[in-house]
ZAVEXBA-897760 format. One record per residue (C-alpha): x, z, y. Coordinates in steps of 0.001 Angstrom, whole numbers. Each point is the difference from the previous one (the first is absolute). Layout:
BEGIN
        xx        zz        yy
         X         Z         Y
...
//
This chain:
BEGIN
        xx        zz        yy
         0         0         0
      1184      -823      3504
       354      2866      2495
      -824      -618      3677
      1165      2211      2907
     -3572       125      1355
     -3476       678     -1317
     -2155     -2763     -1446
     -3571       953      -750
     -3590     -1262       257
      -393      2908      2426
      1768     -2175      2619
     -2209     -3055      -561
     -1203     -1306      3350
      2590      2123      1834
      1299     -1664      3145
      3602       128      1049
       429        96      3759
      2695     -1988      1789
      2045      3148       685
       225       764     -3742
      1086     -3488     -1011
      3571     -1250      -372
      -830     -3650      -511
     -3128     -2123      -360
       257     -2653     -2709
     -2454     -2852       142
     -2910       535      2346
     -2042     -2098      2397
      2989     -1408      1932
      2354      -715     -2911
         9     -1662     -3383
      -670      1789     -3260
      -329     -1392     -3499
       121      1089     -3624
       916     -2083     -3029
     -1094      1287     -3417
      1337     -1720     -3112
     -1041       654     -3600
      2958       -99     -2385
       547       704     -3698
       997      3589      -810
      3584      -930      -959
       631     -1230      3573
     -1153      3236      1701
      2284      2927       881
     -1924      3258       520
       660      1889      3259
      2308     -2709      1366
      -170      -362      3770
      2017     -2625      1836
       112       -24      3797
      1063     -3292      1562
       385      -594      3710
      1317      1654      3160
      -280      3733       667
     -3203      1101      1692
        93       668      3717
     -2144      2523      1805
     -2994     -1705      1507
     -3192     -1883      -559
     -1062     -3244     -1534
      2749      -870     -2439
      -848     -2670     -2558
      -371      1157     -3605
      -126     -1745     -3332
      -316      1656     -3402
       543     -1425     -3453
     -1339      1643     -3144
       668     -1023     -3585
     -2606      1388     -2381
      -247        48     -3764
     -2080     -2855     -1317
     -1882       495     -3222
     -2188     -2758     -1328
     -3613      1081      -269
     -2639     -1515     -2199
     -3625      -171      1020
     -2609      1205     -2419
     -3586     -1130       164
//
């Protein structure tokens, strides 16, 4: 299990983070944001692997963000 230095809980769902409490805004109305999700066979997936590519983040607003996720693909059969 991955440990995070902050709390993650449904208790915070809908919680708003004010500008003063934010280090950087990724994506948003004035910048680009996208996510690519790819399904791959299990033998091509490495659990808990995180790779960060790109320049260091700078304090401020509206930095572009793109995410890529590789997920396990398991063939499903439909039953009628």
